[in-house]
VEXVEXVO-547070 format. One record per atom (N, C-alpha, C): residue in one letter; z, y negated, x negated. Coordinates in pm, whole numbers, plus 50000, padded with zeros to 5 digits. Example, Ala and Ser with C-alpha at 12.3 -4.5 7.8 and 13.67 -1.06 7.14 Angstrom:
BEGIN
A507805056948681
A507805045048770
A507805033048680
S507085022548715
S507145010648633
S507874999748710
REM end
This chain:
BEGIN
M496264967750510
M496624955550440
M495404950050367
D495444936650349
D494344930850272
D494364936050130
R493204936850069
R493114940649928
R493684929349843
L494294932849731
L494954922949647
L494714926349503
I494544916249419
I494474918249275
I495644910749215
A496424917349127
A497554910949062
A497474913248914
M497934903248832
M497804904448687
M498954897148622
N499344901648502
N500404895048428
N500144896848279
N500574886948198
N500534887248052
N499104886847998
L498624874747964
L497244873247915
L497034879847780
K498094882047699
K497934888347569
K497564903047581
N497914908947693
N497584923147716
N497144924247861
I495924919547887
I495474917748025
I495284931148093
L495894932348209
L495744944248292
L495684939848437
V494734944948509
V494604941648651
V494774954448729
I495614954148832
I495754965548922
I495264960949058
V494184967149105
V493634964049236
V494304973249336
I495024967549431
I495684975549533
I494644978449641
L494234991049649
L493164994749742
L493674995749885
G494934999349903
G495434999950039
G496605009350054
F497115010250177
F498205018950210
F497775028150323
S498355040150326
S498135049050439
S499355057750456
I499575062650578
I500735071050607
I500595084450539
H501685089150476
H501685102150411
H501705113150517
S500945123850495
S500845134650593
S502095143250587
S503175138550650
S504435145650653
S504995145250792
A505675156050830
A506245156550964
A507355146250980
Q507935141450870
Q509025131950877
Q508525117450873
Y507305115050832
Y506755101450823
Y507675092350741
D508145097250625
D509065089350544
D508435085650411
A507125084150406
A506435080050284
A505055074850321
F504465066850231
F503095062550251
F502395061550116
T501085062450120
T500295063249999
T499915049249949
Y500095047249819
Y499715034749751
Y498595038349654
Q497465031949665
Q496335034749577
Q495925021949504
G495525023549379
G495115011949302
G494085015649197
L493565005549132
L492535007349029
L492914999048909
L493025005448791
L493314998348667
L492014993148609
V491944979948590
V490744974048531
V491164963548429
D490264960548333
D490564950248234
D490044936748282
E490084926448192
E489694912948234
E488234911848272
N487424921848232
N486004922048269
N485754931148388
T486824934748459
T486794943548576
T486214957248544
Q486374961748419
Q485964975248381
Q487164984648397
A486934996448456
A488005005848484
A488645010748354
I489975012248356
I490735017548243
I491085032048277
A490375041448216
A490545055548249
A491645061948165
N492295072148222
N493265080648151
N494355072448082
A494865062348150
A495915053748094
A497265057648155
E498285059248068
E499635062248115
E500315049148156
V500935049448274
V501605037548325
V502845041748403
E503915034148387
E505135036148465
E505225024748566
L505475028148691
L505555018348799
L506955018248859
L507485006448883
L508725004648958
L508364998349092
V508765004849200
V508435000249334
V509734996349405
T509764984049460
T510944979349533
T510504974349670
I511194978749773
I510984973549909
I512244965749946
S512064952849976
S513204943949998
S513044936350129
G514154929850168
G514144921950290
G513804907450268
D513614903250142
D513304889350113
D512354888549995
I511634877349985
I510604875749881
I511214874249742
L512494870349733
L513164868949604
L513764882149557
V513614892549635
V514094906149603
V515604906049573
Q516354897949646
Q517794897849633
Q518454908149723
W517704912449825
W518224922049921
W517284933949921
A517534943649833
A516644955149817
A517104966649906
Y516174971449990
Y516454983450069
Y516304996049984
Y515284995949896
Y514895008549832
Y514175005549701
K514435014049598
K513755012449470
K513535026149408
E512335028249352
E511995040949289
E511045038649173
S510855048949089
S509925048048976
S508925059448983
H507765057048920
H506695067148912
H506115066948771
F505865078748714
F505155080048588
F503815086748618
I502725079448601
I501415084748640
I500385081448532
T499225087948544
T498095085548455
T496855083048540
S496115072548508
S494895069748584
S493865080748559
D492985083048657
D491965093348640
D490775087748563
E489685095548559
E488525091448480
E487845078948536
N488185075148660
N487625062948720
N488615051248714
G489795053448653
G490805043048648
G491665042248773
T491515051848864
T492245051648990
T493645057248973
I494625050949038
I495985056149045
I496355058049190
S497205067849217
S497655070549354
S499055076049349
L499935070749435
L501305075849441
L501815074849583
N502785083349614
N503395083349745
N504715075649737
I504735063649792
I505965055749795
I506915062349895
G508105065749845
G509055073549921
G509245087349862
R508415090749760
R508465103749695
R508725102449544
G509055090149497
G509265088149354
G510675091649310
N511015087749188
N512345090049134
N513275079149188
L514225083249271
L515105073749339
L515975066149240
L515985052749251
L516805044249166
L517865036749245
E517555033349371
E518495025349451
E518175026949598
G519225027949684
G519065028349828
G518455041349878
T518005040850004
T517325052250066
T516135047150145
F515105055450157
F513915051450231
F514255049350379
E515215057350430
E515585056250571
E516295043150602
S516835036350500
S517575023950524
S516665011850541
I515355013450519
I514435002050530
I514354997350675
D514584984450696
D514534978650830
D513114973550857
W512334981550930
W510944977950959
W510814969151083
L511914966951155
L511794961051288
L512324946851298
S513494943851236
S514084930651255
S513354919851176
S512664923551067
S511914913750987
S510824921050910
I509954913550845
I508864919550768
I509354922450627
P509364935150583
P509804938250447
P508784933350343
Y509204932850217
Y508354928750107
Y508234940150006
L507074940949943
L506804951149842
L506654944449705
T507434949149607
T507334944249470
T506954955949379
V505944953749294
V505504964149201
V505574958549059
E506234966048971
E506294962748829
E505684974248750
Y505084971148635
Y504424981648559
Y504744980248410
A504624991448340
A504784991648195
A503795001648138
L503024997048040
L502115005947970
L502845012247852
N502205021547788
N502795028047671
N502575019347547
D503145006947552
D502914997247445
D504204990647396
N505354997047428
N506674992147385
N506974978147436
Q506364974247546
Q506614961247607
Q507514962947728
R508124951947771
R508974952247889
R508134953648015
F508814956748127
F508114957548255
F507564943748292
R506374943748348
R505734931448393
R505494932348542
S505764921348612
S505684921348758
S504264918248805
L503854924948910
L502584921848977
L502804912749097
G504044907749113
G504334898749223
G504914906049343
T505284898349444
T505894903449566
T505034899349685
I504684909049769
I503844906249884
I504494911850010
P504284905450127
P504864910750250
P503964921750308
F504574930950378
F503804940350458
F503254932450577
E501944932450595
E501344924350701
E501404931250836
A501694944350835
A501854951850960
A502764963650933
V503664966651026
V504524978451014
V503734990551057
M503655000550967
M502895012451000
M503465019051126
F502595023351218
F503015028251349
F503985039951337
C503665049651249
C504495061651241
C505875058451186
L505975048751094
L507275045051043
L508075037651148
E507405029351228
E508105022451336
E508505032351444
S507615041651479
S507905051051586
S509065060251549
K509285062551419
K510415070751378
K511725064451423
H511775050951425
H512995043951461
H513065040751610
V511905040051677
V511905035451816
V511345045951911
V510055048851898
V509395057451995
V509985071451996
C510345076551875
C510795090351865
C512265092051895
K513025081351922
K514415082851957
K514555087852100
N515565095952125
N515785101252259
N516385090352348
G515765088152462
G516285078452558
G517265084952655
Y517795076752748
Y518695082052848
Y517925090552949
E518605100852997
E517955109653095
E517845102453228
G516665102553286
G516445095853413
G516925103953531
V516975097253647
V517385103853772
V516295113153818
Q516665125153862
Q515675134753908
Q515065130254040
G513765130754047
G513075126854168
G513105137754275
P512715134254398
P512715144154506
P511645154854484
E511895166454538
E510945177554525
E509705174754609
G508555176754551
G507315174354622
G506935186054712
E505975183354802
E505495193654892
E504685204154817
I504775216554866
I504035227454803
I502555226254840
G501725226254743
G500295225354768
G499685238754807
P498475238454859
P497815251054898
P497525259654775
Q497585272754797
Q497335281854687
Q495825282554659
G495505281354535
G494105282154497
G493665296554477
S492355298154471
S491815311654450
S492055315954305
A492305328954289
A492555334254156
A491265334654076
A491365330953951
A490205331253863
A490385342253760
S489275347553716
S489345357953614
S489655351853478
N490355359653395
N490685354953261
N489475356253169
G489125345453104
G488015346053009
G488475351452874
A487515356452800
A487825361752667
A488135350352571
Q489105352652484
Q489455342352385
Q488365341352279
G487935329652252
G486895327552152
G487445328152011
P486585330351913
P487025331051773
P487415317251721
Q488295317051622
Q488705304451560
Q487555298851476
G487275286451493
G486185280151419
G486565277651273
P485585276551185
P485855274151042
P486355259851019
Q487115258150914
Q487605244850879
Q486455236450822
G486355224250867
G485285215550822
G485495211050678
P484435206650611
P484545202250470
P485315189150460
Q485955187150347
Q486665174650321
Q485675163450298
G485925152150359
G485035140750344
G485125134550205
P484125126850166
P484125120550032
P485195109650023
A485675107449903
A486675096949879
A486045083249901
G486825074249957
G486335060749980
G486125053149849
R485215043549849
R484935035649730
R485855023449723
P486415020449604
P487245008549589
P486454995949624
E487124986549689
E486444974249730
E487354962249704
M486794951849644
M487534939549622
M487114929349729
R488084923049790
R487794913149893
R487654899349830
M486514892949852
M486254879849794
M486774869049889
R487364858549831
R487954847849911
R487284834549879
D487334825149978
D486834811849954
D487944801349957
E489214806149971
E490344797049973
E491334801149865
V491964791249802
V492974793949700
V494254798449770
P494894809449729
P496144813949791
P497224803149781
S498044802349884
S499104792349886
S500144795349779
S500604784849710
S501614786549604
S502974790549659
N503144789949794
N504424793649854
N504634808749857
I503554816549846
I503684831149859
I503234838549734
I502954831249625
I502514837849502
I503434833949388
S503304840849276
S504084837949158
S503174838349037
E503724834848923
E502964835048799
E502384849048774
G501124849348734
G500464862148709
G499564866548823
H499534858948935
H498704862849049
H497224860249018
V496364869249061
V494914868049041
V494204871349172
Y493154864149203
Y492344867649319
Y490864866049284
L489994871949366
L488544871349343
L487964860149428
D487474849749361
D486944837849428
D485424839249444
N484884834049556
N483434834849580
N482664823649511
G483344815849430
G482694805049356
G482994791249410
A483634790749530
A483884777749591
A484924769549515
N485814776249440
N486884769349370
N486794770549217
R485764777349165
R485594778749021
R484744767348964
A484994763748841
A484264752748779
A482784755748765
D482434768648741
D481024772048725
D480324775048856
G481094774848967
G480504777349099
G480044791549122
K480464800749035
K480054814749046
K481224823349090
P480954834649157
P482044843749193
P482714849149068
G484044850849073
G484784856148959
G486274855448983
L487044860548886
L488494860948895
L489104847448858
R490254844248925
R491034832448891
R492494836548873
Y493144831148769
Y494504835148730
Y495454823248744
Y496684825848801
Y497674815348821
Y498744816448712
D498894806048626
D499854806748515
D501214800748550
G501434798048678
G502704792148722
G502564777548758
N501524770848704
N501284756648734
N499844753948776
N498904761148712
N497494758448736
N496734771548754
W495564770248816
W494634781648829
W493654781248713
I493404792848652
I492514793948537
I491364803448572
D490134798848549
D488954807248573
D488844817648462
L488614830248501
L488464841148405
L487024846348406
G486604851448290
G485284857948284
G484124848448285
G484344835748260
G483234826148259
G482464826548129
D481314819548128
D480494818848006
D481184810247901
REM end
């Protein structure tokens, strides 16, 4: 999925950069990883911050038809990074298996609350731009089909010469774990359409739409775009 920056409430500015999604390493393929980065209005990482997240997967952008809802209580690491397995949180509504990945594109809604006695604030609702293969295959590819008609028996081939059995080789050592990927923000030269965003949306502009002509963040207050971080 494309990288996204979402923000809400200018009095207590918090930006969560959604780094991406990946399939959870499970034999059931019933979860996927959500990674993000907590940063302030100056794009500085917020380390060791406690945050509660509400995750909803719905069939519509207005979240009137929710397939699944769960909560997570997590703390950002020393780099401000957060990571959670969607499908492994505290169940609040529905089941992960009830999500319809095939008839339409589901939507993901994320809400957050800091330890500041404030209400939950929404980061907006975004569509899944592609159905993950393993989640789709669970519903389609992995289903048992009808048994086909048995074909005719083939002719017996010539017998080959017997070969000697080779010695079994030793098991090789496990390779080292690769380094963690670096967070990346995707810069845009077009303003996001107001049809798919809501109040509190933020994106990284390359300067084409900012008053100062410099790259930086832009915030949508529901009516207008506001340049952030300018001189």
